[in-house]
C-alpha positions as CSV (number, residue, x, y, z in Angstrom):
1,X,-24.5,-14.8,-18.2
2,X,-21.9,-12.0,-17.9
3,X,-23.0,-8.4,-18.0
4,X,-19.9,-7.4,-20.0
5,X,-18.3,-9.8,-22.5
6,X,-14.6,-8.8,-22.2
7,X,-11.9,-6.9,-20.3
8,X,-11.9,-4.3,-23.1
9,X,-15.7,-3.8,-22.8
10,X,-15.5,-3.6,-19.0
11,X,-12.6,-1.1,-19.0
12,X,-14.5,1.1,-21.5
13,X,-17.4,1.2,-19.1
14,X,-15.1,2.1,-16.2
15,X,-13.6,5.0,-18.4
16,X,-17.1,6.3,-19.2
17,X,-18.2,6.0,-15.6
18,X,-15.1,7.8,-14.3
19,X,-15.7,10.8,-16.7
20,X,-19.3,11.0,-15.6
21,X,-18.5,10.9,-11.9
22,X,-15.8,13.6,-12.3
23,X,-18.4,15.9,-13.9
24,X,-20.7,15.3,-11.0
25,X,-18.0,15.9,-8.5
26,X,-17.2,19.2,-10.2
27,X,-20.9,20.2,-9.8
28,X,-20.8,18.9,-6.2
29,X,-23.7,16.5,-7.0
30,X,-22.9,12.8,-7.2
31,X,-25.9,10.8,-8.2
32,X,-24.4,7.3,-7.8
33,X,-21.2,5.8,-6.2
34,X,-17.7,6.4,-7.4
35,X,-15.6,3.6,-8.8
36,X,-13.7,1.9,-5.9
37,X,-10.9,-0.7,-5.9
38,X,-9.8,-3.0,-3.1
39,X,-6.5,-4.9,-3.3
40,X,-6.3,-8.3,-1.7
41,X,-3.2,-10.3,-1.0
42,X,-2.7,-14.1,-0.5
43,X,0.9,-15.3,0.0
44,X,4.2,-15.9,-1.7
45,X,3.1,-19.4,-2.6
46,X,0.9,-19.6,-5.7
47,X,-2.7,-19.6,-4.3
48,X,-4.6,-18.3,-7.4
49,X,-6.9,-21.3,-7.6
50,X,-7.4,-21.3,-3.8
51,X,-8.1,-17.6,-3.9
52,X,-11.0,-18.0,-6.4
53,X,-12.3,-21.0,-4.6
54,X,-12.5,-18.9,-1.4
55,X,-14.2,-16.0,-3.2
56,X,-16.6,-18.5,-4.8
57,X,-17.8,-19.5,-1.4
58,X,-19.3,-16.1,-0.9
59,X,-20.2,-14.8,-4.4
60,X,-21.3,-16.2,-7.8
61,X,-18.4,-15.9,-10.3
62,X,-18.2,-15.9,-14.1
63,X,-15.2,-15.3,-16.3
64,X,-14.9,-12.6,-19.1
65,X,-12.5,-12.6,-22.0
66,X,-9.2,-11.2,-20.8
67,X,-9.0,-12.9,-17.4
68,X,-11.5,-10.7,-15.6
69,X,-13.8,-12.4,-13.1
70,X,-17.3,-11.0,-12.7
71,X,-19.0,-11.2,-9.3
72,X,-22.8,-11.4,-8.8
73,X,-24.4,-11.4,-5.3
74,X,-28.1,-10.7,-6.3
75,X,-28.2,-7.9,-3.8
76,X,-29.0,-5.0,-6.1
77,X,-30.1,-4.5,-9.7
78,X,-29.1,-6.7,-12.6
79,X,-25.5,-5.2,-12.6
80,X,-22.7,-7.3,-11.1
81,X,-21.5,-6.5,-7.6
82,X,-17.8,-6.3,-8.6
83,X,-15.1,-7.5,-11.0
84,X,-11.7,-9.1,-10.1
85,X,-8.5,-8.5,-12.0
86,X,-5.4,-10.6,-11.2
87,X,-2.2,-8.6,-10.8
88,X,-0.3,-11.9,-10.4
89,X,-0.9,-15.1,-8.4
90,X,-0.5,-13.2,-5.1
91,X,-2.4,-9.9,-5.5
92,X,-5.9,-9.4,-6.8
93,X,-7.9,-6.2,-7.5
94,X,-11.6,-5.8,-6.8
95,X,-13.5,-3.1,-8.8
96,X,-17.0,-2.0,-7.8
97,X,-19.4,0.8,-8.5
98,X,-21.7,-0.2,-5.6
99,X,-22.0,1.9,-2.4
100,X,-19.3,1.5,0.2
101,X,-21.7,0.1,2.7
102,X,-22.9,-2.7,0.4
103,X,-19.6,-3.9,-1.2
104,X,-17.1,-3.1,1.5
105,X,-18.8,-4.4,4.6
106,X,-19.2,-7.9,3.1
107,X,-15.8,-8.0,1.4
108,X,-14.0,-7.0,4.7
109,X,-15.8,-9.7,6.6
110,X,-14.8,-12.3,3.9
111,X,-11.1,-11.2,4.2
112,X,-11.1,-11.1,8.0
113,X,-12.6,-14.6,8.3
114,X,-10.3,-16.2,5.8
115,X,-6.8,-17.3,6.8
116,X,-5.8,-17.1,3.1
117,X,-6.7,-13.4,2.5
118,X,-5.4,-10.1,3.7
119,X,-5.6,-6.4,2.6
120,X,-2.7,-4.2,1.8
121,X,-1.4,-2.3,4.8
122,X,0.3,1.1,4.1
123,X,2.3,2.6,6.9
124,X,3.0,6.3,7.3
125,X,6.5,5.9,5.9
126,X,5.1,4.2,2.7
127,X,2.9,7.3,2.2
128,X,5.8,9.6,2.8
129,X,7.8,7.8,0.0
130,X,4.8,7.9,-2.3
131,X,4.4,11.6,-1.6
132,X,8.1,12.2,-2.5
133,X,7.4,10.4,-5.8
134,X,4.4,12.7,-6.4
135,X,6.3,16.0,-5.7
136,X,9.1,14.9,-8.1
137,X,6.7,14.0,-10.9
138,X,3.9,16.6,-10.8
139,X,3.8,20.4,-11.1
140,X,3.9,22.1,-7.7
141,X,0.6,23.9,-8.3
142,X,-1.3,20.5,-8.3
143,X,-3.3,19.8,-5.2
144,X,-2.9,16.7,-2.9
145,X,-4.8,15.7,0.1
146,X,-3.4,13.9,3.2
147,X,-5.5,12.5,5.9
148,X,-3.7,11.9,9.2
149,X,-5.3,9.7,11.8
150,X,-4.3,8.7,15.3
151,X,-7.1,7.0,17.3
152,X,-5.6,6.6,20.8
153,X,-8.2,4.2,22.0
154,X,-5.7,2.3,24.1
155,X,-5.3,5.3,26.3
156,X,-9.0,5.6,27.0
157,X,-10.7,2.3,26.7
158,X,-9.1,1.1,29.9
159,X,-9.9,-2.3,31.1
160,X,-10.1,-1.8,34.9
161,X,-9.8,-5.4,35.8
162,X,-6.6,-5.7,33.8
163,X,-4.7,-2.7,35.3
164,X,-6.3,-2.1,38.7
165,X,-3.5,-3.9,40.5
166,X,-1.0,-1.4,39.2
167,X,-2.7,1.9,38.7
168,X,-4.9,4.0,41.0
169,X,-8.5,4.9,40.0
170,X,-7.6,8.5,39.7
171,X,-5.2,7.8,36.8
172,X,-7.8,5.7,35.1
173,X,-10.2,8.6,35.2
174,X,-7.6,11.0,33.9
175,X,-6.8,8.7,31.0
176,X,-10.5,8.5,30.2
177,X,-10.6,12.3,29.8
178,X,-7.8,12.4,27.2
179,X,-9.0,13.6,23.8
180,X,-8.9,10.4,21.7
181,X,-9.7,11.1,18.0
182,X,-6.9,13.2,16.8
183,X,-7.2,13.4,13.0
184,X,-7.2,16.1,10.4
185,X,-7.0,16.6,6.7
186,X,-4.4,18.6,4.8
187,X,-5.5,19.7,1.4
188,X,-3.0,22.1,-0.3
189,X,-0.9,22.5,-3.4
190,X,2.3,20.4,-3.5
191,X,4.3,23.7,-3.1
192,X,2.5,24.4,0.2
193,X,2.6,20.8,1.5
194,X,6.4,20.8,0.9
195,X,6.6,23.7,3.5
196,X,3.9,22.6,5.9
197,X,4.3,18.8,6.2
198,X,7.9,18.7,7.5
199,X,7.0,21.2,10.2
200,X,3.8,19.3,11.2
201,X,5.8,16.1,11.6
202,X,8.2,17.8,14.1
203,X,5.2,18.4,16.5
204,X,5.5,15.4,18.8
205,X,2.5,16.6,20.8
206,X,0.4,16.2,17.7
207,X,0.8,12.5,17.0
208,X,-1.5,12.3,14.0
209,X,1.0,14.2,11.9
210,X,3.1,11.1,11.9
211,X,0.3,8.8,11.0
212,X,-0.8,9.3,7.4
213,X,-3.8,7.1,6.6
214,X,-4.9,8.5,3.2
215,X,-3.2,10.2,0.2
216,X,-5.0,11.8,-2.7
217,X,-2.8,11.3,-5.7
218,X,-3.1,13.9,-8.5
219,X,-4.3,12.4,-11.8
220,X,-3.0,13.4,-15.2
221,X,-6.6,13.6,-16.5
222,X,-7.7,15.9,-13.6
223,X,-9.0,15.2,-10.1
224,X,-7.3,12.7,-8.0
225,X,-7.2,9.1,-6.7
226,X,-7.7,8.4,-2.9
227,X,-5.4,5.8,-1.6
228,X,-6.3,4.4,1.9
229,X,-4.1,2.5,4.3
230,X,-6.1,-0.7,4.0
231,X,-5.6,-1.0,0.2
232,X,-8.9,0.7,-0.7
233,X,-8.6,3.1,-3.7
234,X,-11.4,5.5,-4.8
235,X,-11.3,7.0,-8.2
236,X,-12.0,10.8,-8.2
237,X,-10.2,11.3,-11.5
238,X,-11.7,11.7,-15.0
239,X,-10.0,8.5,-16.3
240,X,-10.0,4.9,-15.4
241,X,-6.6,4.7,-17.1
242,X,-5.2,7.0,-14.4
243,X,-6.6,4.7,-11.7
244,X,-5.3,1.6,-13.3
245,X,-1.8,3.1,-13.8
246,X,-1.6,4.1,-10.1
247,X,-2.8,0.7,-8.9
248,X,-0.1,-1.0,-11.0
249,X,2.6,1.4,-9.7
250,X,1.4,0.8,-6.1
251,X,1.5,-3.0,-6.5
252,X,4.9,-2.9,-8.3
253,X,6.3,-1.1,-5.2
254,X,4.4,-3.0,-2.6
255,X,5.0,-6.5,-4.0
256,X,8.7,-5.7,-4.2
257,X,8.7,-4.4,-0.6
258,X,7.2,-7.7,0.6
259,X,9.7,-9.7,-1.3
260,X,12.6,-7.7,0.3
261,X,11.1,-8.1,3.8
262,X,10.6,-11.8,3.4
263,X,14.1,-12.4,2.1
264,X,15.6,-10.4,5.1
265,X,13.3,-11.5,8.0
266,X,12.5,-15.2,7.5
267,X,14.0,-17.3,10.2
268,X,15.4,-20.5,8.7
269,X,18.2,-23.1,8.9
270,X,20.7,-23.4,6.1
271,X,23.3,-26.2,5.8
272,X,26.9,-24.9,5.3
273,X,27.9,-27.2,2.5
274,X,27.8,-30.9,1.6
275,X,31.0,-31.6,3.6
276,X,29.8,-30.0,6.8
277,X,27.2,-31.2,9.3
278,X,26.7,-27.7,10.6
279,X,23.8,-25.3,10.1
280,X,23.4,-21.6,10.0
281,X,20.4,-19.8,11.4
282,X,19.4,-17.0,9.1
283,X,16.8,-14.2,9.5
284,X,16.5,-10.8,11.0
285,X,14.0,-9.6,13.7
286,X,11.6,-6.7,13.1
287,X,12.3,-4.1,15.8
288,X,10.0,-1.2,16.8
289,X,11.8,1.3,19.0
290,X,9.6,4.0,20.6
291,X,10.9,7.5,20.9
292,X,9.5,7.6,24.4
293,X,8.6,4.7,26.7
294,X,4.9,3.7,26.6
295,X,3.0,4.4,29.8
296,X,2.7,1.1,31.7
297,X,-1.1,1.3,31.7
298,X,-1.2,1.8,27.9
299,X,1.4,-1.0,27.4
300,X,-0.8,-3.4,29.4
301,X,-3.9,-2.3,27.7
302,X,-2.3,-3.0,24.3
303,X,-1.6,-6.5,25.4
304,X,-5.2,-7.0,26.6
305,X,-6.8,-5.5,23.4
306,X,-4.6,-7.4,21.0
307,X,-4.2,-10.8,22.5
308,X,-7.2,-11.2,24.8
309,X,-9.9,-9.2,22.9
310,X,-8.2,-10.1,19.6
311,X,-8.3,-6.8,17.8
312,X,-9.4,-7.6,14.2
313,X,-6.9,-5.3,12.5
314,X,-3.8,-6.8,14.0
315,X,-5.0,-10.4,13.3
316,X,-2.7,-11.9,15.9
317,X,-3.5,-14.7,18.4
318,X,-1.4,-15.8,21.4
319,X,-1.2,-16.1,25.1
320,X,1.1,-13.4,26.6
321,X,3.8,-14.9,29.0
322,X,4.7,-12.4,31.7
323,X,8.5,-12.3,32.2
324,X,8.5,-9.2,34.4
325,X,6.3,-6.2,35.0
326,X,7.6,-4.6,31.8
327,X,8.4,-7.6,29.6
328,X,6.1,-10.1,27.9
329,X,6.8,-13.0,25.4
330,X,4.1,-14.1,23.0
331,X,4.4,-17.4,21.1
332,X,1.5,-16.8,18.8
333,X,-0.1,-17.2,15.4
334,X,-0.6,-14.7,12.6
335,X,-4.2,-15.3,11.5
336,X,-3.3,-14.6,7.9
337,X,-2.0,-18.0,6.7
338,X,-2.0,-19.4,10.3
339,X,1.8,-19.2,10.7
340,X,3.7,-19.0,13.9
341,X,5.1,-15.6,15.1
342,X,7.2,-14.7,18.1
343,X,7.2,-11.4,20.0
344,X,9.0,-9.9,22.9
345,X,7.5,-6.6,24.0
346,X,8.4,-4.0,26.5
347,X,7.3,-0.3,26.9
348,X,10.4,0.7,24.9
349,X,10.8,-2.0,22.3
350,X,8.7,-4.5,20.3
351,X,10.6,-7.4,18.7
352,X,8.8,-9.5,16.1
353,X,10.3,-12.7,14.7
354,X,8.9,-14.3,11.6
355,X,9.7,-18.0,10.7
356,X,10.0,-18.9,7.1
357,X,6.7,-18.8,5.3
358,X,5.1,-16.0,7.3
359,X,3.7,-13.3,4.9
360,X,5.8,-10.1,4.7
361,X,2.4,-8.3,4.9
362,X,2.4,-9.2,8.6
363,X,5.2,-6.6,9.1
364,X,3.3,-3.9,7.2
365,X,0.1,-4.7,9.1
366,X,1.8,-4.6,12.5
367,X,3.5,-1.2,11.8
368,X,0.4,0.4,10.3
369,X,-1.8,-0.5,13.2
370,X,0.8,0.4,15.9
371,X,1.0,3.9,14.5
372,X,-2.8,4.3,14.2
373,X,-3.9,2.8,17.6
374,X,-0.9,2.8,19.9
375,X,1.8,5.3,19.2
376,X,3.0,6.9,15.9
377,X,6.4,8.1,17.0
378,X,8.8,5.2,16.6
379,X,11.5,3.9,14.4
380,X,11.5,0.5,12.7
381,X,14.5,-1.7,11.9
382,X,14.7,-4.9,10.0
383,X,17.8,-6.3,11.7
384,X,20.3,-3.5,11.5
385,X,18.7,-1.8,8.6
386,X,16.0,0.9,8.7
387,X,12.5,-0.1,7.4
388,X,12.7,3.2,5.5
389,X,15.6,1.9,3.5
390,X,13.5,-1.1,2.3
391,X,10.8,1.4,1.3
392,X,13.3,3.6,-0.6
393,X,14.6,0.6,-2.4
394,X,11.2,-0.7,-3.3
395,X,10.3,2.7,-4.9
396,X,13.5,2.9,-6.7
397,X,13.6,-0.7,-8.0
398,X,10.0,-2.0,-7.8
399,X,8.6,1.2,-9.3
400,X,10.9,0.9,-12.4
401,X,8.4,-1.6,-13.8
402,X,5.7,1.0,-14.2
């Protein structure tokens, strides 16, 4: 039996919960968890039924009036674990008032173990476009918060067996002594962030400044909404309506971005016309061009971590084929949808080729994790066009729906 009977009743509860939590935040005493949302993606093919079949393997589901699915896992009190709202047949929103440890740990494992599911992946440049939208639509005395994170584990967690043939032990020890966790928070008025952020991003010796991983969006009702780079959204505002509006705005932009990326990148054959026997190969590569060449040790450690230890964030599988000391080819699989992907990587340039059917989310995931775990200072091109141009277009045209 459902705890709430309809979408309207559930959203009324979320609104009341949000107001209560904002009062507790103002008093610096939260007695129970905030409302959290997690956005999950499937593919461009309609997989709505398959999505719910997959979720039903791990949770007990029941449907409310208004196309809301209630989730029960019998782990806590008699309240449901979460609720699912369908944005469309490709994107789904989980809502939960459970603790992060309880809801998130299980949900992330479900996603990582399923070839059908993926989270959103928000790159630094996506956040920068979102921030530009905020500063143009809110008074400059409103506060925002930016979390920048660059965890250079690839420079420190050196696999000695993998690199010992090329690098002396002294260099390995030096690399181990490099400070790894370089992250910080910037919480200021929009007016001050406008002055500080551009200067921070010029500091190449401080890589985290070009790796935004969380943005607190000002809410019209007061407080803010924390948007994380894996699609998690925490409501710190007084109103669920604010949260819902921002999720819709985010998905309008993100879904349009993926549509643009798939149209541009998919490698496919097209016949010229009915009179011709010739075919045209269409599709553009994704090119990541580093501002400075990667250290050879870091480059090789990246290959080891991603394709031999199979880093769970990148979700790529393949056997690197060594062409030369500084060039590798990978004929691999994207573990989301189990589609083929092809890479050519050097310390200066990564090239990613996506055959037709590969999810555009693969591009966003690759870029987001490169900036967080490898090197944040790079430029991305989709063919001969900047990735930033696709983002700008998605915010101009996709965001018009909101």
